N, C-alpha and C positions, 0 to 999 in steps of 0.2 A: 777632531783628533784629540786625544787626551794626553796632556803633558803635565807632569808634576813640577811646578815652579817652587823651588825651595826658598820661599820668602816668608818670613815670620811677620804676623800682624798682631798687634796688641789689641785685644778686644775682651772687655769684661774681665780684665786682669788675667787673661789666658792667652797663650801663644798657640797658633794653629798653622799647620801646613795645608795649603789648599790646592785644588786641581782646576785647571781650565780645560774646557772641552770645545774644540773647533774642528770643523771638517777639514780645514787647511791649517797645518801647523807651520808657522814661520817664526824664527827667532832673530831678533836684531842684535847685532854684536855691540854696537856702540850706544849704550843707553843714555849716557849723560847728554849727548847732543840731540838725541831723538825725543826723549820724554819731555813733556811740558811740566811746568811746576804743578805739583799736586797729583800728577798721574802716577798710578802704581806701576811697578816694574812689569807686572803681568800684561800691561797694555802693549808691550812689544811683540806679543804673540797675537797675530791677527791674520786676516786674509791677504793674499798676495797683492791684489790691486789696491787695497786700502793702504798697505804699507808703502807702495810705490807713490801713491798720491801724496802721502805725508813726507815724501822725500828720502825714504830709507834707501841706501845704496849697497848695504851689506846684509844679505838675506840668506838664511839657510832654509832650504825647502826640500827635505828628503822625499824620495818616492819608493814605492814598493817594487819588489823584483821577485823572480822565481828562478829555480834551478832544478833541472832534472837529474835525479840521483841514480835511477835505474830505468833503462829504456830498452828492454829486450823486445825485438820485433815479433809481431804476431806470427804464429806458425803457418806456413804454407806447405801442406803435404797432402798427397792423394792416398786414397785407400789402397792397400797392398804395398805401399812403400815401406821403408825400413820402420820397424815398430819402435815407438818412443815411449819412455816412461811417462806416466801422467804428469809428473812435476816438470818435465821438459817441454810440455805443450803450453803455448802461450796464446791466449785469446783476447787479452786486453793490454793496451799499451798507452802511456808508460806505466811502470809499476810503482815508482816512488818519486816524490817531488818534495822540494822545500820552497815555501813561500815566505817572503817578507811582506807583512801586511801593514799598511798605513791606514788609519781610520778614515772611512768614507771613500777609499780608493779601491775599487774591485780589481782582483787579479783573475785573469781568464786563462783557463787551461783547457786543452783539447784531449779527450780520451778516444781512442780508436778501439772498436770491438769487432772481431771476426770469428764466426763460428768455424771451428776446426773440423775437418773431415775425419771420420774414423775415431771420434773421441770416445774414451772408455765410459762404460755405464755400469753402475751397481744398482740392482733392482731387488727390493725386499718385499715379499708377498705376505701381507698380514691378513689373516682370514678369521672370520667369525665362525667358531665351531659349536654354536648352540644348535639344538636339535633341528631347527627349521632349515639349516644349511646342509643337511645330510646328503641330498642328491648333488649339491654343488661340490662336495668333497670328492666324489667319485670322478668328476671331470678334471679337478685340479691335480689329481694324482699323476696324470701324465703331462702336466703343464711344463715341467722342466725341459725336457728335450724338445718339445714343440716350440716353446718360447725361445730357446737357444737358437733353433734353426731360423725362426722368423727374425730375431734381432741381429743375426749375423749379416743380414742385408744392410743394417745400419752401422754396425761396428764389429770389429774383429776381437774386441776386448770386452766381453760381457760376463758379469757374474750375477748369480741369483741366490736368494736366501728365502727362508720361510719361517713364519711365526704364527701363533694362533692365540685367540683370546676368547673368554666367555664373560665372566662377571666377578665382582668382589665376592669372596667366600664367606659372607656373613648374611644374616637375615636383614631385611626381607628380600634380598636379591636372589638367594638360593634357599632351598630347604636344608636345615641343619640337623635333621634327624639322621641317625647313624646309617640307616639303609639308603637314604637319599644321597648322603655324602659318598657312598660307594657307587651307587648307580642312580643318577637323578632322573632317568627316563622311566616312563610307565610301561606296564605290560611286560612282554618278553624282550624288549629292546635292550641290547647290551651297550651301555654308554660308559665313558670314562668319568672319573671324579671331576667335579667342577674346579676350575682354576681361573685366575685373573689373566695372566699372560705367560706364554712359554716361547722361548727362542728355540725353535726346533732345529733350524739349520743355519749356520753362519754362512755368509756370502761365499759362494763357490762357483767355479767355472764348470763343475761336473754336473751336467743335467741329469744323468742317471742316478746320482746320489740324491738329488732333489726328489726324483720320482720314487725312489726306494723309501726315504724317510717320510715323505708325505703319505705314501701308501700305508704306512703303519699307524697313521693318526686315526683316532676315534672321535665320534661326536660326543658332546656333553650336553648339559641342559641347565636351565635356570628358571626362575619364576616370573620375572617381569619382562616386558617387551623391550625397553631400551637396554643396550648392552654396555659393557665397560670398555669400549674400544679406545677411549681417550687415555686411560691408564696405559694401554699397550703402545699407543702412538708416542706417548712421552718417553717410555723406556726405549723404544726403538731409536728415538732422536738423540737421547743423551748417553746411551750405552754403546758408544762407537766401537770400543775394543771388542765387546761381546758380539756385536753385529758384524764387524769386519769392514766398516766403511772405509773407502779410500778417498783421496782428494780428487774425485772425478764427479761426473754427473750422478747424483743420488736420487733414485726414484723409490717412493714408498707407495705400494698399491694396497689400499684399504678396502677389503671386500666384505660386505654385510648385506643383510636383508631387513635390518631394523634400525631404529634411531640410536641415540647415544645419551649417556649420563654426562653431566658436567658439574663444575664446581658448585657446591651447596647441596647436591643430591646425596652426598655421603651422610648427611645428618639423619637420614632415614634409618641408617644402620648404626647410628651413634658415633660416626666418624666426623670429627670437627677440625682436625689439624689440616691446614691447607697443604696442597701438594708442594713438595720442596724442589721439584724439578731436577732431582739427582737420580743416579743409577742405583737400583736396588735389586739386581739380579744375583741370585745364588743358585748355582747349578742350572743356569739358564731359565730360572723361574722367578717371577716377580713376587717378592716375599712381604711387601709392605702395603698390600692392597687394603688390609684390614685396619691400617694405622693412618694412612694419608687419604684425604679426600680426592675426588677426581680433579684433574687440572681444569682451569678455565680455558676458554677459547683464546684469550689474549696471551696466556702463558704458553699454550701450544704454538701460537704464531711466533712468539719470541724464540722458542727453542728450535723450531723447524727452520727459522731464518738463520739463527746462529750456526746451525749445523748444515746449512745449504741443502736441505732436503725438499724435493718437490713431491707433492702428494697427489695421488690419483685415487679418487673415490669411486669404486666400482660398486654401485648399489642398484637395487631393483627399482622398477618403475614407480612403485608405491611411494618410495622415499626420495624420489628425485627433487621435489621442491625443497625439502629440508636441507639436503646437501648442496643444492644450488645456492641457498642463502649462506651456508657455511663456506662455500667456495669464495663468495664475495668478501669474506673476512680473512681468508688465508691467502696471501699473495702466492703466485706461482703454484696454483693448484688447479685440478681439472675434475670434472664429474662425468662418468660414463654410465650408460644404462646396462645393467647386468641382466642377462636372460635368467629365467626361472631356475635353470640348472647350471649356470655359469659356462655354458658351451661357447659363448662368444668372448671369453675373457682375453684371448690373445689379440684379437682385432681391437678390442677396447683399449688394451695397454698400448699398442702401436699407435693408434690414432691419438690417444691422450699425450703420448711422448712427443709426437710430431707437433701437436698444438702447443705444448709447453716450451719446446726447444725453439719454436719459431718466433718467440717473443723474448726480448731482453729488457729487463727493468732494473735501473740503478737505484740503490739505496745507500745512505750514508750513516755512519755511526753518530752518536750524540754530539751535537756541535757545542764548542765552548761558548760560554756566555758572551753575548755581544757579537757573535759571528753568524752571518747569514750565507745561504748558498742558493743559487738558482741554476736551472738546467735548460738547455735547448738541444733537442735531438735533430740530427740530419740523417734521415732514414732512407730506405730503399726508394728508388724512383724519384729522388729529390724532395720527398715529403719532409717538411720542417714542423716540429711541434715545440710548444713553449708551455710555461707553467708546470702544472703537475704532469701533463702529458709529455713534457720535455724530458722526463726521466726514462721514457720507454720507446722502443721501436718494435713494430709487429711485422709479420710475414717475412721473416728472415730465413733464407735458405742456407744450406751448408755452403761455405765459401763466400757468402755476402759479407761486406764490410760496412759498418755504420760508424758515425762519430757523434760525440756529445761535447757541446761547448758548456763549460761550467764556470760560473762566476762566484768567487768567494770574497766576501767583504767583511771587514771588521768595523763595527760601529764605535769601538773604543778599545782601550787597553784592558786586559783582564786585571782583576784585583791583585793577583799575585805577580803579574808581569812575566810569568814563566812561559816558555814555549809549550805549545799544545800540538796534538796530532788528531787527525780524523782519518777514517777509512771509507772508501767508496768501493762497492762491489756490485756486480750483477746478481740479482736474486737467482738462487738455484745453482750458482757456480762457486767453486772454491777459490777462484782467483780474486784478488782485491788490489786496490791502489791505495798506498799509504801516502798521506800528505802531511808534512811537518809544517806547523805554523809558527813563525817568529813574528813578534809584534814590534813595530817601530814606535817606541814610547818616548824617545827623547832624541835631540839632535846630536850630530857628530861632535859639535863643539863642547858638549858636556864631558866628553872623554878627555879633553885637554884643559880642564880647569886647573887654576893655580891655587894650591892650598896656602892658607895663611898669607894671602897676597897683601901688599901694601896698599892696594886699591881699596881694601876693605878695612879702613880705620885701624892702622897698626897691626894688620895681619889677623883680624878677628873674624875672617871668613874666607871662603873659597871664591875666587873670581872666575866665573865660567859664563860663556856666551854673553859677555859684556855686562854682567850683573853680579852682585855679591850674594852668595848663599852663606848666611851667617852661621858661625859656630854655635854650639849649644849655649844658651844663656845670653845671646846677643840679639839685638833687634835694631831696626833702622835700615835705611837704604844702603848706607855704607857700614852697617853694623856698629854704629857709633855709640849705642846705648847698651847698658847692662840691665837685665831684668830686675835685679835686686836694688838697682839704683833709681829705678823709675818711680817717680812720685806723680800719680795721676793728676792731683790738683795743681802742682807746679807746672806740669807740661801742658795740661789742657788749656790754660790761658793763652798759650801761644797759638792755639788752634781756633780761637774765637775771633770772629771779625767784628771790629768796632766794639770790643768788650761786650758782645751780645751773649745770649744764653746758648745758642746753637753751636755745637762743636762741628767744625768743618762743614757748616751750612747744612747739616744733616745729610750730607752727600759723601761722607767718608769717615775714616777712623784717624784718631790722633795717635800717631806712632812716633815715639821718641821726640815729642814736641813738634812734629811736622805732619801736616795732613796728607794722608794717603787716600785718594779718592776711590769711591766704589767703582766696581766694574759692572757695566750694563750687560744685559742678556744679548743685545744687538751689538756685535763688535764694532759697528760703525759709529756707535754713540758712546761718548765719554765725557766725564767731568774733568775739570782742570782748574787751575788757579791756586793761589797760596792757601785759600780757605775753601777750595772746591766750590767756589761761588759761580764758576763759569761752566757752561756746557755747550755742546755743538749740535743740540737737537731741539732746543726750545725757541727757535727763531720763528718769525712770521712765515706763513706758508701761502702758496698760490697754486691753484689747480692741484691741491693735495701734495704738492712738492715743497720740500724745505727750500726757502729762498727762491721759490719758483723754478728751481733747477738751473738758475743762472747766477749762482753765487755760493759762498760757503758761510757757514754759521760759526762765528767766533764770539764766545762769551755772550751768547744770546742776542747778538747783533749780526745782521746779514752784511757781508762784504761782497758787493755785487761785482760781476764780471764787467768788462768794458762794454759800453753801449747799453747798459741796463742801470736802472735806478729804482728807487722806491724802497719801502721798509721790507718788502718781500721780494725785491729784485724782479718785480713783475711788470715793470714799465720799460719797454724798449725805446731807445733813442734812435733807432734805425727807421727811416721813413720809406725804405724801399718797399715795404709791405703795403704802403698806402698809395702807391703809384697806380693810376688807372691806365686803361689801354691807350689813352691819348697822352700818356706821360705826364699828366697833371696829378698833383697830390689831391687825393679824394675827388677826382673829376671836377675840381673847382667848385664843388658843392658841399664841402665840409672841411674839418680840421683833423690833422693827424695827431692823436694823443696816445702815447705808449704803444706805438706801432699799429694802432687801430683807428680807422676813420670814424669821426663823429659827424654825421651828416647834418648840415644846417638847413637844407631844403627838405621839408617833411615828405615830399613826394618821392624822394630818392632814398634807396636803401642799398644794402650789400656791403661787402668789405671795402669797396672803393667808391661807394655812392654812385654806382652806375646802373643800378636796377630801379626801374620805375614800374611798379605793378599796375598803376592806374593810367599810364600813358596810352594814347591810341596805338593800335597795332599789336598790343600784347597778346590778345586772343588769337589773332592770325599767326603770330610768331610761334606760339606753342601748340597750335592746333594739331600738326602732324605727329608730334611726340605724344600728346595726350591720346590720340587715336591709336597709335601702335601699342602703347603700354596698357591702355585700358581695354581695347577691343581687338588688338592684333591686326588692325587694318591701316590703311593710309599709305602715304608716299614713303614713309620711313620704316615700314614693317620689316624690311630685310636688314636694316642697319640700326634697329631700335636700341639694342643693347649698347652699341658703341656711341650713338649720337644723343640718346635720350635718357641718360642716367643722372642728369644734373638736378633732378627734383625728386621729392618724396611724393609718391602717389597714394592717395587715400580714397577708397571707394565708399560711396554712401548709397542708400537704397532709393531715395527719391529727392526731388528738388528741395523739399522742406528741410532736409538734413544738411544742405550746403551751408557753410559758414556765412554769416551776415556781416556787413561792413561796419559793425559796431565795435570791433576788436581794436586793440591798440596799434595794430599794424595795417597798412593799406592793403586792400583786397579788391580784385577785379572779377566781376561775374561775366562769364562768357557763354555764348550760344552759337554753335557752329553746326554746319550741315556737311555730311559726308557724300561720297559718290552715289549712294543709293537713296539720296534725298531724305536721309534720316537725321534728325536733330540730336545733338548731345550737349549736355550742360556741364560746366565745370567752373571752378574758381581758381585763381592764381594769386598767391600771396608770398611774401618774403618775411618769415618770422625770424628776426635777428639775421643770422646768415643762412638759415635753412629755407630753401624754396619748397613751398608746399602746393600741391594741386589736389583739390577735392573734386571728384568726378562722380556723376550719377551713373551707376553701373548698368543701366538699361537705356538702350537707344529709343528715341521717340520717332517712330516711322509712320508715314501716312498709311491708313488702312487700305488694303487692296480690296477689289470687288469680291462679294460673297456669291459664289457661283450658284449654290443651291437655290437661294431665294430668286436669283435672276431667272434661272431655268424654270423654276416653279411659276414665277410671275409671267414669263413668256407663254408657258403652256396654259396657264390659267387664262391669260389674255386671249389666246387663240380660241380656247373653248368658249369663253364668254362672248367673243366677237361672233363665233359660229352660231351660238345660241341666239344672239341678238338678231343675226341675219335671218335665222329660221323663224324667229318670232315676227320679224318685219314681213317676211314672205307670207307667213300664215295670216298675218293681219291684212295684208294686201289681198290675199285670196278670199278671205272672209268678206272684205268690202266689195270685191269684184263679184262674188257669188250673190251677195245681197242685192247689188245693183241689177244683176241679171234676173234674179228672182222677181224683183220689183218690176222690172221691164216686162217679164213674162206675165205677171199678174195684171199689169196694165193692158197688155195686148189681149189677154184673156177676157178682160172686162169689155174690151172694145170689139171682140169677135162676134159675128152674126151667123149662128149655125142654123141649117135647114132642118125642121122638125119632122118631115115625112120619113116613113119607114124605108129602110134600105131593102131593095128587092132581093138582094142576094143574102140577106140576113137570115140565118137559120137558128132557131132557139136550141139551146143546149139541153132542154128538158124534154124527156120522153115519158109517157104515161102508159102503164100496162094495167089490166084488170083481171083478177083471178076469176075464172068462170064458175068455180065452186063456192066462191065467197057468198055467204048468206043462205045456203041450202042447209036442211036438217039432216041429221045423221040417221042411218038405218041400222037397226040392230040385227046381227046375224045369229 
């Protein structure tokens, strides 16, 4: 929080008024008893807890607040009910608030939004009348009555208007020959003279008048493909009186079959002046198209938003991608596909209106410097959005109510310190919420200061909030010195310790012969002492804490709390932390030093010398926990998280990666077997107070039988045995046959056969003789 402390400081022979910036502003009333020697008056502005620790009992601690100034309820009415004026319809609540902001303290406000039924609509149809839109004009001529009939289903208060555009009336956008200026079309086509923009029909509820006037329009022509539609949109947005806009839903339908010119394109025609964003209609015709360039997209967005106009781009299929990109740049706009002859324009308008009106997006005016705002939306069906999406709600139907939580925070006081105001409104709607911002830049006690108080050296200052604010020309804590009486050389010697060269130990300024110590960026840190030689932040530290967190730093020396000693208050005199489970100090195997056991037996470790990593039974003791944590098995797998989180588990790839007992702390190698006869290996050690287990992440299990080789071996064995038996059988048969043959031969040799002829033997040979064989032949 930013507070101006009106305290003058002598520095380089100049007097300054300085500012302090704290997220929490607290003022101490009684300065003389609170401030230490050398501390500046500004040290009384600090955080609440810090002041209480220092013994302050009178504290001013202002808080922000809010007040609702206008809170008209949202309108609840049905279609067909009593007709209300547009200004009597309310869709957002509350309408005006006043906030008192304190730096760093957000103020939360809740806005309610409800879409009113039968809300009035103004629709302005802006049409491209270049020659390519000739067939489209024929269909638009009867648009008035047809659209009035269709929109009557949505609202009973609907007005429609019509405007047309072509292009800037200079080269190279149109031909400037006299004949072409009269009739820019070719052949026997009868076209009207080219123009930039015409407001043909002011917004009216008479659909027949729309049909009549649009029916009288003629097509015109130009040379290039992009059209001058941006000029027309700008005039429609800013010429509210000519168009007839009311404070209701404003729709602009932009119908074309071509692209668009934008800022910078005017240079082709020698037009270099930027568009001024003002209305230049004379007799309902834009007269400055030859003088001002086309508007930029950002300029159009600004003017459409300022005038709460929602744009519907009705374009042909060919130019859909271009206008889709344009839609992303223009909030609350929609793009519809226009048929070749605009026959679907009514459905396009109705669909686009339903899409636009179903979404509410909040926007705020420019925020004052140092003020931030965040949004959270609570939309239909309980949907909650934050960040940039917190500004909007979608899929809202008529009668639905949504709310927005808005946090407004001031980071500090504005330079002028004057009240500011911001406005929040839903895009496309004319209603808005005005928020007045008042900044709490000083405490209440400033209003009750005593001018020319005797507390300020004979009335040379105003005594306020327990300190003196010196009159012009006076300095010092009690305004005891005059600027023109101050001699730097004379007074500086009172600010040098032991006649040294450093003024106020280089930690302060010599003001009126007295050291005013510097203020640190950290409000908890401060200099003090007659010569600013002391501070409360340069004492010894332990565990990165000043005085170990068990004392306070005074003049660079730790003042320890009870039961603590040491230069950094890091040595506890309490022995309760050294008691072992057997109620002995350090288990009888060590000494308690500064609340920590120093074990005298090298085999024992741990905070109370009860852990013995190398004692028998250590491996068995930790087996179940190592199993469950490393492999998810074992007796404690169901209670692993509860019972086995007392050590750090580190997995290694193989046994060679296990720690070896050459380290400074005892270590036990373990080999255990699980229920599946698998071995696992691990080490258990206590490193200082940390218990560490290194375990090989792969179990070493006995190899099971390999089925395929066994089956193959059995089959092979059977085959081989069979072959062996066959060979043995064959061998035996051969031996048997040879024996039989030998026996036969022997018997044959010993046989005595009878050599006489067998009487019944008959020779198988018969002999015949040809009777003519050997006779001579006789010739005939």
